[in-house]
PDBQT receptor file of N, H, CA, C and O in Angstrom, charges set to zero:
ATOM      1  N   UNK A   1    -139.090  -5.447-122.980  1.00  0.00    +0.000 N 
ATOM      2  CA  UNK A   1    -139.243  -4.275-122.546  1.00  0.00    +0.000 C 
ATOM      3  C   UNK A   1    -139.068  -4.490-120.906  1.00  0.00    +0.000 C 
ATOM      4  O   UNK A   1    -139.942  -5.194-120.401  1.00  0.00    +0.000 OA
ATOM      5  N   UNK A   2    -138.059  -3.977-120.027  1.00  0.00    +0.000 N 
ATOM      6  H   UNK A   2    -137.349  -3.405-120.438  1.00  0.00    +0.000 HD
ATOM      7  CA  UNK A   2    -138.111  -4.000-118.475  1.00  0.00    +0.000 C 
ATOM      8  C   UNK A   2    -138.614  -2.815-118.019  1.00  0.00    +0.000 C 
ATOM      9  O   UNK A   2    -138.922  -1.914-118.799  1.00  0.00    +0.000 OA
ATOM     10  N   UNK A   3    -138.743  -2.714-116.695  1.00  0.00    +0.000 N 
ATOM     11  H   UNK A   3    -138.493  -3.446-116.062  1.00  0.00    +0.000 HD
ATOM     12  CA  UNK A   3    -139.156  -1.750-115.335  1.00  0.00    +0.000 C 
ATOM     13  C   UNK A   3    -138.674  -0.691-115.779  1.00  0.00    +0.000 C 
ATOM     14  O   UNK A   3    -139.546   0.171-115.891  1.00  0.00    +0.000 OA
ATOM     15  N   UNK A   4    -137.566  -0.326-116.118  1.00  0.00    +0.000 N 
ATOM     16  H   UNK A   4    -136.857  -1.026-116.027  1.00  0.00    +0.000 HD
ATOM     17  CA  UNK A   4    -136.688   1.037-116.488  1.00  0.00    +0.000 C 
ATOM     18  C   UNK A   4    -137.362   1.798-118.083  1.00  0.00    +0.000 C 
ATOM     19  O   UNK A   4    -137.487   3.006-118.282  1.00  0.00    +0.000 OA
ATOM     20  N   UNK A   5    -137.666   0.827-118.922  1.00  0.00    +0.000 N 
ATOM     21  H   UNK A   5    -137.565  -0.155-118.760  1.00  0.00    +0.000 HD
ATOM     22  CA  UNK A   5    -138.274   0.792-120.650  1.00  0.00    +0.000 C 
ATOM     23  C   UNK A   5    -139.513   1.572-119.906  1.00  0.00    +0.000 C 
ATOM     24  O   UNK A   5    -139.623   2.792-120.021  1.00  0.00    +0.000 OA
ATOM     25  N   UNK A   6    -140.498   0.739-119.085  1.00  0.00    +0.000 N 
ATOM     26  H   UNK A   6    -140.409  -0.252-118.991  1.00  0.00    +0.000 HD
ATOM     27  CA  UNK A   6    -141.720   1.017-118.599  1.00  0.00    +0.000 C 
ATOM     28  C   UNK A   6    -141.473   2.442-117.923  1.00  0.00    +0.000 C 
ATOM     29  O   UNK A   6    -142.037   3.448-118.353  1.00  0.00    +0.000 OA
ATOM     30  N   UNK A   7    -140.771   2.462-117.053  1.00  0.00    +0.000 N 
ATOM     31  H   UNK A   7    -140.313   1.645-116.703  1.00  0.00    +0.000 HD
ATOM     32  CA  UNK A   7    -140.739   4.160-116.410  1.00  0.00    +0.000 C 
ATOM     33  C   UNK A   7    -140.563   5.328-117.468  1.00  0.00    +0.000 C 
ATOM     34  O   UNK A   7    -141.365   6.259-117.546  1.00  0.00    +0.000 OA
ATOM     35  N   UNK A   8    -139.283   5.180-118.389  1.00  0.00    +0.000 N 
ATOM     36  H   UNK A   8    -138.631   4.424-118.325  1.00  0.00    +0.000 HD
ATOM     37  CA  UNK A   8    -139.497   5.893-119.267  1.00  0.00    +0.000 C 
ATOM     38  C   UNK A   8    -140.725   6.377-120.144  1.00  0.00    +0.000 C 
ATOM     39  O   UNK A   8    -141.103   7.497-120.491  1.00  0.00    +0.000 OA
ATOM     40  N   UNK A   9    -141.207   5.077-120.370  1.00  0.00    +0.000 N 
ATOM     41  H   UNK A   9    -140.901   4.167-120.089  1.00  0.00    +0.000 HD
ATOM     42  CA  UNK A   9    -142.293   5.256-121.287  1.00  0.00    +0.000 C 
ATOM     43  C   UNK A   9    -143.424   6.359-120.485  1.00  0.00    +0.000 C 
ATOM     44  O   UNK A   9    -144.126   7.108-121.165  1.00  0.00    +0.000 OA
ATOM     45  N   UNK A  10    -143.496   6.347-118.901  1.00  0.00    +0.000 N 
ATOM     46  H   UNK A  10    -142.925   5.738-118.349  1.00  0.00    +0.000 HD
ATOM     47  CA  UNK A  10    -144.425   6.787-118.186  1.00  0.00    +0.000 C 
ATOM     48  C   UNK A  10    -144.111   8.027-118.193  1.00  0.00    +0.000 C 
ATOM     49  O   UNK A  10    -144.986   8.814-118.555  1.00  0.00    +0.000 OA
ATOM     50  N   UNK A  11    -142.713   8.581-117.778  1.00  0.00    +0.000 N 
ATOM     51  H   UNK A  11    -142.002   7.942-117.484  1.00  0.00    +0.000 HD
ATOM     52  CA  UNK A  11    -142.274   9.910-118.232  1.00  0.00    +0.000 C 
ATOM     53  C   UNK A  11    -142.630  10.537-119.397  1.00  0.00    +0.000 C 
ATOM     54  O   UNK A  11    -143.067  11.651-119.106  1.00  0.00    +0.000 OA
ATOM     55  N   UNK A  12    -142.648  10.348-120.576  1.00  0.00    +0.000 N 
ATOM     56  H   UNK A  12    -142.293   9.444-120.813  1.00  0.00    +0.000 HD
ATOM     57  CA  UNK A  12    -142.734  10.397-121.934  1.00  0.00    +0.000 C 
ATOM     58  C   UNK A  12    -144.195  10.787-121.957  1.00  0.00    +0.000 C 
ATOM     59  O   UNK A  12    -144.544  11.821-122.526  1.00  0.00    +0.000 OA
ATOM     60  N   UNK A  13    -144.975  10.064-121.410  1.00  0.00    +0.000 N 
ATOM     61  H   UNK A  13    -144.691   9.225-120.947  1.00  0.00    +0.000 HD
ATOM     62  CA  UNK A  13    -146.431   9.886-121.579  1.00  0.00    +0.000 C 
ATOM     63  C   UNK A  13    -146.447  11.029-121.102  1.00  0.00    +0.000 C 
ATOM     64  O   UNK A  13    -146.523  11.944-121.922  1.00  0.00    +0.000 OA
ATOM     65  N   UNK A  14    -146.366  11.480-119.248  1.00  0.00    +0.000 N 
ATOM     66  H   UNK A  14    -146.304  10.737-118.581  1.00  0.00    +0.000 HD
ATOM     67  CA  UNK A  14    -147.017  12.583-118.995  1.00  0.00    +0.000 C 
ATOM     68  C   UNK A  14    -146.308  13.913-119.680  1.00  0.00    +0.000 C 
ATOM     69  O   UNK A  14    -147.031  14.873-119.948  1.00  0.00    +0.000 OA
ATOM     70  N   UNK A  15    -144.825  13.967-119.976  1.00  0.00    +0.000 N 
ATOM     71  H   UNK A  15    -144.238  13.187-119.759  1.00  0.00    +0.000 HD
ATOM     72  CA  UNK A  15    -144.447  14.715-120.770  1.00  0.00    +0.000 C 
ATOM     73  C   UNK A  15    -143.380  14.780-121.747  1.00  0.00    +0.000 C 
ATOM     74  O   UNK A  15    -142.239  15.108-121.421  1.00  0.00    +0.000 OA
ATOM     75  N   UNK A  16    -143.742  14.447-123.063  1.00  0.00    +0.000 N 
ATOM     76  H   UNK A  16    -144.669  14.180-123.328  1.00  0.00    +0.000 HD
ATOM     77  CA  UNK A  16    -143.085  13.944-124.005  1.00  0.00    +0.000 C 
ATOM     78  C   UNK A  16    -141.910  15.258-124.084  1.00  0.00    +0.000 C 
ATOM     79  O   UNK A  16    -140.990  14.969-124.848  1.00  0.00    +0.000 OA
ATOM     80  N   UNK A  17    -141.827  16.114-123.683  1.00  0.00    +0.000 N 
ATOM     81  H   UNK A  17    -142.575  16.349-123.061  1.00  0.00    +0.000 HD
ATOM     82  CA  UNK A  17    -140.446  16.924-124.312  1.00  0.00    +0.000 C 
ATOM     83  C   UNK A  17    -139.614  16.755-122.515  1.00  0.00    +0.000 C 
ATOM     84  O   UNK A  17    -138.904  17.740-122.310  1.00  0.00    +0.000 OA
ATOM     85  N   UNK A  18    -139.610  16.093-121.730  1.00  0.00    +0.000 N 
ATOM     86  H   UNK A  18    -140.186  15.293-121.896  1.00  0.00    +0.000 HD
ATOM     87  CA  UNK A  18    -138.814  15.438-120.664  1.00  0.00    +0.000 C 
ATOM     88  C   UNK A  18    -137.454  15.361-121.513  1.00  0.00    +0.000 C 
ATOM     89  O   UNK A  18    -137.225  14.677-122.510  1.00  0.00    +0.000 OA
ATOM     90  N   UNK A  19    -136.526  16.357-120.757  1.00  0.00    +0.000 N 
ATOM     91  H   UNK A  19    -136.712  16.912-119.946  1.00  0.00    +0.000 HD
ATOM     92  CA  UNK A  19    -135.026  15.925-121.338  1.00  0.00    +0.000 C 
ATOM     93  C   UNK A  19    -134.720  14.443-121.021  1.00  0.00    +0.000 C 
ATOM     94  O   UNK A  19    -135.364  13.782-120.206  1.00  0.00    +0.000 OA
ATOM     95  N   UNK A  20    -133.695  13.997-121.731  1.00  0.00    +0.000 N 
ATOM     96  H   UNK A  20    -133.172  14.535-122.392  1.00  0.00    +0.000 HD
ATOM     97  CA  UNK A  20    -133.369  12.440-121.679  1.00  0.00    +0.000 C 
ATOM     98  C   UNK A  20    -132.441  12.730-120.300  1.00  0.00    +0.000 C 
ATOM     99  O   UNK A  20    -132.602  11.984-119.334  1.00  0.00    +0.000 OA
ATOM    100  N   UNK A  21    -131.497  13.797-120.236  1.00  0.00    +0.000 N 
ATOM    101  H   UNK A  21    -131.366  14.403-121.021  1.00  0.00    +0.000 HD
ATOM    102  CA  UNK A  21    -130.690  14.141-118.824  1.00  0.00    +0.000 C 
ATOM    103  C   UNK A  21    -131.706  14.031-117.738  1.00  0.00    +0.000 C 
ATOM    104  O   UNK A  21    -131.194  13.402-116.813  1.00  0.00    +0.000 OA
ATOM    105  N   UNK A  22    -133.084  14.422-117.427  1.00  0.00    +0.000 N 
ATOM    106  H   UNK A  22    -133.501  14.933-118.179  1.00  0.00    +0.000 HD
ATOM    107  CA  UNK A  22    -133.807  15.064-116.566  1.00  0.00    +0.000 C 
ATOM    108  C   UNK A  22    -134.377  13.163-116.538  1.00  0.00    +0.000 C 
ATOM    109  O   UNK A  22    -134.498  12.548-115.479  1.00  0.00    +0.000 OA
ATOM    110  N   UNK A  23    -134.573  12.713-117.537  1.00  0.00    +0.000 N 
ATOM    111  H   UNK A  23    -134.475  13.212-118.397  1.00  0.00    +0.000 HD
ATOM    112  CA  UNK A  23    -135.329  11.312-117.434  1.00  0.00    +0.000 C 
ATOM    113  C   UNK A  23    -133.733  10.385-116.473  1.00  0.00    +0.000 C 
ATOM    114  O   UNK A  23    -133.813   9.780-115.404  1.00  0.00    +0.000 OA
ATOM    115  N   UNK A  24    -132.858  10.527-117.062  1.00  0.00    +0.000 N 
ATOM    116  H   UNK A  24    -132.793  11.018-117.931  1.00  0.00    +0.000 HD
ATOM    117  CA  UNK A  24    -131.891   9.999-116.536  1.00  0.00    +0.000 C 
ATOM    118  C   UNK A  24    -131.406   9.988-114.965  1.00  0.00    +0.000 C 
ATOM    119  O   UNK A  24    -130.935   8.987-114.425  1.00  0.00    +0.000 OA
ATOM    120  N   UNK A  25    -131.569  11.081-114.406  1.00  0.00    +0.000 N 
ATOM    121  H   UNK A  25    -131.952  11.894-114.845  1.00  0.00    +0.000 HD
ATOM    122  CA  UNK A  25    -131.477  11.906-113.361  1.00  0.00    +0.000 C 
ATOM    123  C   UNK A  25    -133.010  11.028-112.331  1.00  0.00    +0.000 C 
ATOM    124  O   UNK A  25    -132.913  10.777-111.130  1.00  0.00    +0.000 OA
ATOM    125  N   UNK A  26    -133.923  10.801-112.941  1.00  0.00    +0.000 N 
ATOM    126  H   UNK A  26    -134.002  11.005-113.917  1.00  0.00    +0.000 HD
ATOM    127  CA  UNK A  26    -134.664  10.544-112.146  1.00  0.00    +0.000 C 
ATOM    128  C   UNK A  26    -134.907   9.011-112.017  1.00  0.00    +0.000 C 
ATOM    129  O   UNK A  26    -135.737   8.446-111.305  1.00  0.00    +0.000 OA
ATOM    130  N   UNK A  27    -134.038   8.494-112.827  1.00  0.00    +0.000 N 
ATOM    131  H   UNK A  27    -133.364   8.953-113.406  1.00  0.00    +0.000 HD
ATOM    132  CA  UNK A  27    -134.093   6.456-112.729  1.00  0.00    +0.000 C 
ATOM    133  C   UNK A  27    -132.888   6.173-112.170  1.00  0.00    +0.000 C 
ATOM    134  O   UNK A  27    -132.699   5.080-111.635  1.00  0.00    +0.000 OA
ATOM    135  N   UNK A  28    -131.821   7.235-112.234  1.00  0.00    +0.000 N 
ATOM    136  H   UNK A  28    -131.975   8.122-112.668  1.00  0.00    +0.000 HD
ATOM    137  CA  UNK A  28    -130.310   6.682-111.719  1.00  0.00    +0.000 C 
ATOM    138  C   UNK A  28    -129.830   6.234-112.652  1.00  0.00    +0.000 C 
ATOM    139  O   UNK A  28    -129.358   5.153-112.300  1.00  0.00    +0.000 OA
ATOM    140  N   UNK A  29    -129.580   6.456-114.048  1.00  0.00    +0.000 N 
ATOM    141  H   UNK A  29    -129.964   7.334-114.334  1.00  0.00    +0.000 HD
ATOM    142  CA  UNK A  29    -129.497   5.474-115.241  1.00  0.00    +0.000 C 
ATOM    143  C   UNK A  29    -128.194   7.177-115.744  1.00  0.00    +0.000 C 
ATOM    144  O   UNK A  29    -128.102   8.252-115.151  1.00  0.00    +0.000 OA
ATOM    145  N   UNK A  30    -127.559   6.759-116.812  1.00  0.00    +0.000 N 
ATOM    146  H   UNK A  30    -127.633   5.886-117.293  1.00  0.00    +0.000 HD
ATOM    147  CA  UNK A  30    -126.796   7.941-117.840  1.00  0.00    +0.000 C 
ATOM    148  C   UNK A  30    -127.933   8.518-118.851  1.00  0.00    +0.000 C 
ATOM    149  O   UNK A  30    -129.015   7.931-118.863  1.00  0.00    +0.000 OA
ATOM    150  N   UNK A  31    -127.731   9.686-119.732  1.00  0.00    +0.000 N 
ATOM    151  H   UNK A  31    -126.852  10.164-119.722  1.00  0.00    +0.000 HD
ATOM    152  CA  UNK A  31    -128.357  10.110-120.228  1.00  0.00    +0.000 C 
ATOM    153  C   UNK A  31    -127.893   9.219-121.505  1.00  0.00    +0.000 C 
ATOM    154  O   UNK A  31    -128.643   9.530-122.430  1.00  0.00    +0.000 OA
ATOM    155  N   UNK A  32    -126.896   8.170-121.957  1.00  0.00    +0.000 N 
ATOM    156  H   UNK A  32    -126.287   7.917-121.206  1.00  0.00    +0.000 HD
ATOM    157  CA  UNK A  32    -126.863   7.825-122.978  1.00  0.00    +0.000 C 
ATOM    158  C   UNK A  32    -127.764   6.792-122.858  1.00  0.00    +0.000 C 
ATOM    159  O   UNK A  32    -128.670   6.743-123.689  1.00  0.00    +0.000 OA
ATOM    160  N   UNK A  33    -127.680   5.651-121.680  1.00  0.00    +0.000 N 
ATOM    161  H   UNK A  33    -126.944   5.691-121.005  1.00  0.00    +0.000 HD
ATOM    162  CA  UNK A  33    -128.742   4.986-121.474  1.00  0.00    +0.000 C 
ATOM    163  C   UNK A  33    -129.767   5.293-121.780  1.00  0.00    +0.000 C 
ATOM    164  O   UNK A  33    -130.133   4.667-122.775  1.00  0.00    +0.000 OA
ATOM    165  N   UNK A  34    -130.768   6.267-121.268  1.00  0.00    +0.000 N 
ATOM    166  H   UNK A  34    -130.470   6.776-120.460  1.00  0.00    +0.000 HD
ATOM    167  CA  UNK A  34    -132.215   6.561-121.615  1.00  0.00    +0.000 C 
ATOM    168  C   UNK A  34    -132.387   6.892-123.428  1.00  0.00    +0.000 C 
ATOM    169  O   UNK A  34    -133.371   6.526-124.070  1.00  0.00    +0.000 OA
ATOM    170  N   UNK A  35    -131.262   7.612-123.994  1.00  0.00    +0.000 N 
ATOM    171  H   UNK A  35    -130.462   7.910-123.473  1.00  0.00    +0.000 HD
ATOM    172  CA  UNK A  35    -131.428   7.875-125.021  1.00  0.00    +0.000 C 
ATOM    173  C   UNK A  35    -131.316   6.362-126.327  1.00  0.00    +0.000 C 
ATOM    174  O   UNK A  35    -131.842   6.224-127.431  1.00  0.00    +0.000 OA
ATOM    175  N   UNK A  36    -130.662   5.728-125.758  1.00  0.00    +0.000 N 
ATOM    176  H   UNK A  36    -130.235   5.841-124.861  1.00  0.00    +0.000 HD
ATOM    177  CA  UNK A  36    -130.422   4.156-126.379  1.00  0.00    +0.000 C 
ATOM    178  C   UNK A  36    -131.784   3.831-126.177  1.00  0.00    +0.000 C 
ATOM    179  O   UNK A  36    -132.528   3.732-127.152  1.00  0.00    +0.000 OA
ATOM    180  N   UNK A  37    -132.205   3.651-125.004  1.00  0.00    +0.000 N 
ATOM    181  H   UNK A  37    -131.601   3.732-124.212  1.00  0.00    +0.000 HD
ATOM    182  CA  UNK A  37    -133.506   3.211-124.692  1.00  0.00    +0.000 C 
ATOM    183  C   UNK A  37    -134.617   3.365-125.611  1.00  0.00    +0.000 C 
ATOM    184  O   UNK A  37    -135.161   2.523-126.326  1.00  0.00    +0.000 OA
ATOM    185  N   UNK A  38    -134.854   4.624-125.453  1.00  0.00    +0.000 N 
ATOM    186  H   UNK A  38    -134.413   5.307-124.872  1.00  0.00    +0.000 HD
ATOM    187  CA  UNK A  38    -135.782   5.547-126.125  1.00  0.00    +0.000 C 
ATOM    188  C   UNK A  38    -135.671   5.084-127.629  1.00  0.00    +0.000 C 
ATOM    189  O   UNK A  38    -136.680   4.785-128.268  1.00  0.00    +0.000 OA
ATOM    190  N   UNK A  39    -134.325   5.033-128.200  1.00  0.00    +0.000 N 
ATOM    191  H   UNK A  39    -133.505   5.275-127.681  1.00  0.00    +0.000 HD
ATOM    192  CA  UNK A  39    -134.345   4.910-129.646  1.00  0.00    +0.000 C 
ATOM    193  C   UNK A  39    -134.649   3.730-129.784  1.00  0.00    +0.000 C 
ATOM    194  O   UNK A  39    -135.509   3.477-130.629  1.00  0.00    +0.000 OA
ATOM    195  N   UNK A  40    -134.077   2.672-129.043  1.00  0.00    +0.000 N 
ATOM    196  H   UNK A  40    -133.379   2.877-128.357  1.00  0.00    +0.000 HD
ATOM    197  CA  UNK A  40    -134.900   1.080-129.156  1.00  0.00    +0.000 C 
ATOM    198  C   UNK A  40    -136.597   0.898-129.114  1.00  0.00    +0.000 C 
ATOM    199  O   UNK A  40    -137.249   0.001-129.648  1.00  0.00    +0.000 OA
ATOM    200  N   UNK A  41    -136.938   1.683-128.559  1.00  0.00    +0.000 N 
ATOM    201  H   UNK A  41    -136.408   2.412-128.125  1.00  0.00    +0.000 HD
ATOM    202  CA  UNK A  41    -138.493   1.284-128.154  1.00  0.00    +0.000 C 
ATOM    203  C   UNK A  41    -138.833   2.210-129.015  1.00  0.00    +0.000 C 
ATOM    204  O   UNK A  41    -140.061   2.123-129.045  1.00  0.00    +0.000 OA
ATOM    205  N   UNK A  42    -138.498   3.090-129.774  1.00  0.00    +0.000 N 
ATOM    206  H   UNK A  42    -137.501   3.161-129.749  1.00  0.00    +0.000 HD
ATOM    207  CA  UNK A  42    -139.086   3.721-131.161  1.00  0.00    +0.000 C 
ATOM    208  C   UNK A  42    -139.186   2.704-132.256  1.00  0.00    +0.000 C 
ATOM    209  O   UNK A  42    -140.253   2.432-132.806  1.00  0.00    +0.000 OA
ATOM    210  N   UNK A  43    -137.916   2.095-132.582  1.00  0.00    +0.000 N 
ATOM    211  H   UNK A  43    -137.049   2.316-132.135  1.00  0.00    +0.000 HD
ATOM    212  CA  UNK A  43    -137.717   1.058-133.839  1.00  0.00    +0.000 C 
ATOM    213  C   UNK A  43    -138.341   0.383-133.504  1.00  0.00    +0.000 C 
ATOM    214  O   UNK A  43    -139.266   0.443-134.314  1.00  0.00    +0.000 OA
ATOM    215  N   UNK A  44    -138.625  -0.487-132.659  1.00  0.00    +0.000 N 
ATOM    216  H   UNK A  44    -137.874  -0.535-132.001  1.00  0.00    +0.000 HD
ATOM    217  CA  UNK A  44    -139.829  -1.644-131.898  1.00  0.00    +0.000 C 
ATOM    218  C   UNK A  44    -140.853  -1.030-132.402  1.00  0.00    +0.000 C 
ATOM    219  O   UNK A  44    -141.300  -1.547-133.426  1.00  0.00    +0.000 OA
ATOM    220  N   UNK A  45    -141.565   0.247-131.880  1.00  0.00    +0.000 N 
ATOM    221  H   UNK A  45    -141.202   0.667-131.049  1.00  0.00    +0.000 HD
ATOM    222  CA  UNK A  45    -142.682   0.369-132.373  1.00  0.00    +0.000 C 
ATOM    223  C   UNK A  45    -142.816   0.881-133.977  1.00  0.00    +0.000 C 
ATOM    224  O   UNK A  45    -143.869   0.636-134.565  1.00  0.00    +0.000 OA
ATOM    225  N   UNK A  46    -142.053   1.383-134.467  1.00  0.00    +0.000 N 
ATOM    226  H   UNK A  46    -141.197   1.582-133.990  1.00  0.00    +0.000 HD
ATOM    227  CA  UNK A  46    -142.206   1.523-135.940  1.00  0.00    +0.000 C 
ATOM    228  C   UNK A  46    -142.542   0.311-136.523  1.00  0.00    +0.000 C 
ATOM    229  O   UNK A  46    -143.473   0.177-137.317  1.00  0.00    +0.000 OA
ATOM    230  N   UNK A  47    -141.563  -0.867-136.022  1.00  0.00    +0.000 N 
ATOM    231  H   UNK A  47    -140.806  -0.758-135.377  1.00  0.00    +0.000 HD
ATOM    232  CA  UNK A  47    -141.516  -1.964-136.835  1.00  0.00    +0.000 C 
ATOM    233  C   UNK A  47    -142.925  -2.850-136.550  1.00  0.00    +0.000 C 
ATOM    234  O   UNK A  47    -143.309  -3.703-137.350  1.00  0.00    +0.000 OA
ATOM    235  N   UNK A  48    -143.765  -2.476-135.084  1.00  0.00    +0.000 N 
ATOM    236  H   UNK A  48    -143.453  -1.783-134.434  1.00  0.00    +0.000 HD
ATOM    237  CA  UNK A  48    -144.754  -3.136-135.194  1.00  0.00    +0.000 C 
ATOM    238  C   UNK A  48    -146.063  -2.243-136.442  1.00  0.00    +0.000 C 
ATOM    239  O   UNK A  48    -147.089  -2.569-137.040  1.00  0.00    +0.000 OA
ATOM    240  N   UNK A  49    -145.571  -1.545-136.357  1.00  0.00    +0.000 N 
ATOM    241  H   UNK A  49    -144.738  -1.281-135.871  1.00  0.00    +0.000 HD
ATOM    242  CA  UNK A  49    -146.788  -0.292-137.331  1.00  0.00    +0.000 C 
ATOM    243  C   UNK A  49    -146.804  -0.489-138.584  1.00  0.00    +0.000 C 
ATOM    244  O   UNK A  49    -147.666   0.040-139.286  1.00  0.00    +0.000 OA
ATOM    245  N   UNK A  50    -145.418  -1.649-139.315  1.00  0.00    +0.000 N 
ATOM    246  H   UNK A  50    -144.717  -2.079-138.745  1.00  0.00    +0.000 HD
ATOM    247  CA  UNK A  50    -145.547  -1.675-140.336  1.00  0.00    +0.000 C 
ATOM    248  C   UNK A  50    -145.670  -3.470-140.699  1.00  0.00    +0.000 C 
ATOM    249  O   UNK A  50    -145.832  -3.857-141.857  1.00  0.00    +0.000 OA
TER     250      UNK A  50
């Protein structure tokens, strides 16, 4: 997990309905990058729960 992942988590903690496009604009990365990072983080979290 890097700084961008941490920022994404903080943004989503404040408002879990924040669109990926808005997050991407806030962080200066592509919407696809945000989508991929969130997917990866969710998969890691699911693996920790099992």
